[in-house]
Each structure stands twice: as structure tokens, then as C-alpha cells.
C-alpha positions as a printed Julia matrix, in Angstrom:
79×3 Matrix{Float64}:
  15.03    1.8    -4.78
  14.65   -1.63   -3.2
  14.42   -0.06    0.25
  11.61    2.26   -0.87
   9.72   -0.66   -2.4
  10.11   -2.66    0.82
   8.83    0.25    2.94
   5.93    0.76    0.55
   5.06   -2.93    0.76
   5.01   -2.78    4.56
   2.78    0.31    4.47
   0.42   -1.38    2.0
   0.17   -4.35    4.35
  -0.51   -2.09    7.33
  -3.25   -0.35    5.35
  -4.77   -3.66    4.28
  -4.7    -5.03    7.82
  -6.23   -1.79    9.09
  -9.11   -2.04    6.59
  -9.6    -5.73    7.4
  -9.79   -5.02   11.12
 -12.19   -2.16   10.45
 -14.42   -4.38    8.32
 -14.5    -7.24   10.82
 -14.7    -5.42   14.12
 -14.66   -1.65   13.53
 -11.19   -1.52   15.05
  -8.88    1.18   13.66
  -5.29   -0.02   14.07
  -3.75    3.31   13.05
  -5.81    5.24   15.6
  -4.94    2.69   18.27
  -1.2     2.82   17.48
  -1.03    6.61   17.47
  -3.6     7.43   20.17
  -3.42   10.97   21.48
  -1.95   12.49   18.33
  -3.58   15.53   16.66
  -6.02   15.06   13.77
  -3.58   16.39   11.16
  -1.2    13.57   12.1
  -3.82   10.91   11.32
  -4.57   12.59    8.02
  -0.85   12.51    7.22
  -0.61    8.8     8.1
  -3.64    7.92    5.98
  -2.28   10.01    3.1
   1.04    8.18    3.28
  -0.78    4.83    3.3
  -2.83    5.9     0.28
   0.23    7.08   -1.65
   1.9     3.77   -0.84
  -1.02    2.0    -2.46
  -0.61    4.1    -5.6
   3.14    3.4    -5.64
   2.34   -0.27   -5.13
   0.52   -0.36   -8.47
   3.96   -0.33  -10.09
   4.65   -3.72   -8.48
   2.15   -5.3   -10.87
   4.43   -4.57  -13.8
   7.48   -6.0   -12.05
   6.22   -9.54  -11.6
   5.41  -11.44  -14.79
   4.18  -14.42  -12.78
   1.28  -12.32  -11.5
   0.41  -10.04  -14.4
   1.63  -11.6   -17.61
  -1.35  -10.16  -19.47
  -1.06   -6.47  -18.56
  -0.08   -3.74  -21.03
   3.21   -3.09  -19.23
   4.31   -6.7   -19.68
   3.42   -6.69  -23.37
   5.64   -3.65  -23.91
   8.58   -5.5   -22.34
   7.99   -8.57  -24.52
   8.0    -6.48  -27.71
  11.5    -5.13  -27.01
């Protein structure tokens, strides 16, 4: 499970960097990295990045230092 979380974290960072580059200079890192690939491939990459972001939401409940006020942390404290 740790390996999956690490991969997801890397993908989240790639997605965040991609959006940052797009916002600053309209540069799409994913398109640049995978130039020449078919459109379905880009859709797959962006879907994987999006799913990584959803998976990454679970990280918020794993770190009490960051989210000590969330509902998931309160459930752990009650046990």
C-alpha cells in the first residue's frame, strides 16, 4: 500500500505542476512529455491524474498534524 501511495503522490505532484505551468505560461507538461501520442492516450493520462487526486484525499485523514479537525480524525480519537 505504501508503494501505491507514493506513486499517487508523484502523480498528484505532476498534475499540480502541470496546472501551475498552464496557469503561468499556457504550457502543458503532459502534452510536451508525450508528444505524438493519440488523443485517447492523453485522456487516459489525465484520467489517471484525476483519480490520483481523488485517492490523495485519503491522505488528509492519515496525517493528524495537517487535519486534526476533520471528521475522520475525530472518529479515530473516539476509539
